[in-house]
PLY file of the C-alpha trace (Angstrom):
ply
format ascii 1.0
element vertex 81
property float x
property float y
property float z
element edge 80
property int vertex1
property int vertex2
end_header
9.13 9.04 20.58
12.06 9.22 19.45
13.00 9.27 15.59
14.37 5.80 15.60
11.21 4.63 18.06
8.62 6.62 15.06
10.86 4.50 12.43
10.02 1.32 13.71
6.66 1.48 14.66
5.75 2.63 11.38
7.49 0.00 9.34
5.88 -2.34 12.06
2.94 -0.75 11.17
3.79 -1.34 7.11
5.30 -4.46 7.72
1.67 -5.62 9.44
-0.40 -4.30 6.99
2.00 -5.88 4.21
1.30 -9.04 5.52
-2.24 -8.52 5.56
-1.95 -8.17 1.52
-0.03 -11.04 1.43
-2.04 -13.16 2.70
-5.30 -12.38 0.56
-4.17 -11.06 -2.46
-6.97 -11.73 -4.05
-8.81 -8.74 -1.89
-7.05 -5.98 -2.94
-5.28 -4.65 -6.68
-2.39 -1.52 -7.36
-3.40 1.28 -8.77
-1.47 2.08 -11.56
-1.09 5.81 -11.23
0.14 5.89 -8.30
1.69 2.40 -7.11
-0.94 1.75 -3.82
-2.61 -0.47 -2.80
-6.83 -0.40 -2.74
-9.09 -3.22 -1.63
-10.42 -5.18 -4.56
-14.00 -3.28 -4.75
-12.04 0.23 -5.17
-13.45 1.79 -8.16
-11.22 4.98 -8.45
-7.55 5.59 -6.20
-8.14 7.76 -3.55
-4.65 9.15 -3.52
-4.62 9.99 -7.90
-7.91 9.49 -9.06
-6.20 6.53 -11.48
-8.86 4.12 -12.49
-6.78 1.64 -13.88
-5.14 -1.43 -11.82
-3.37 -4.22 -11.62
-5.21 -7.51 -10.51
-2.90 -10.31 -10.58
-2.43 -11.57 -6.79
1.17 -12.17 -7.73
1.84 -9.22 -8.94
-0.07 -7.83 -5.86
1.78 -9.07 -2.83
5.01 -9.24 -4.82
4.42 -5.14 -4.21
2.52 -5.65 -0.95
6.24 -7.39 -0.05
8.64 -4.46 -1.80
5.84 -1.47 0.45
7.16 -3.13 3.69
10.56 -3.15 2.74
10.77 0.67 2.74
9.51 3.69 4.66
6.37 5.04 2.69
7.74 8.16 0.11
3.67 8.67 -1.45
1.92 11.14 -0.71
-1.93 9.96 0.69
-4.94 11.95 0.62
-4.60 12.44 4.12
-1.80 14.43 3.55
-2.84 16.89 1.11
-5.89 18.14 4.17
0 1
1 2
2 3
3 4
4 5
5 6
6 7
7 8
8 9
9 10
10 11
11 12
12 13
13 14
14 15
15 16
16 17
17 18
18 19
19 20
20 21
21 22
22 23
23 24
24 25
25 26
26 27
27 28
28 29
29 30
30 31
31 32
32 33
33 34
34 35
35 36
36 37
37 38
38 39
39 40
40 41
41 42
42 43
43 44
44 45
45 46
46 47
47 48
48 49
49 50
50 51
51 52
52 53
53 54
54 55
55 56
56 57
57 58
58 59
59 60
60 61
61 62
62 63
63 64
64 65
65 66
66 67
67 68
68 69
69 70
70 71
71 72
72 73
73 74
74 75
75 76
76 77
77 78
78 79
79 80
């Protein structure tokens, strides 16, 4: 896959995930340590191990829209190994 196609696929994937979050923001929360969006059932962030979260559905939906508009910049736990 060429670089532009890879970028397009990446952004399409992010947009798809964001749409799921925006549909039901009450099922998600934002890690206040690294700004990752997690399922509401998570007790700690798998990326930074924080335990502080923003659970406001309006904030979660807005953050999902923001993250969908740009390429991933954060390091995930999968990137570490």
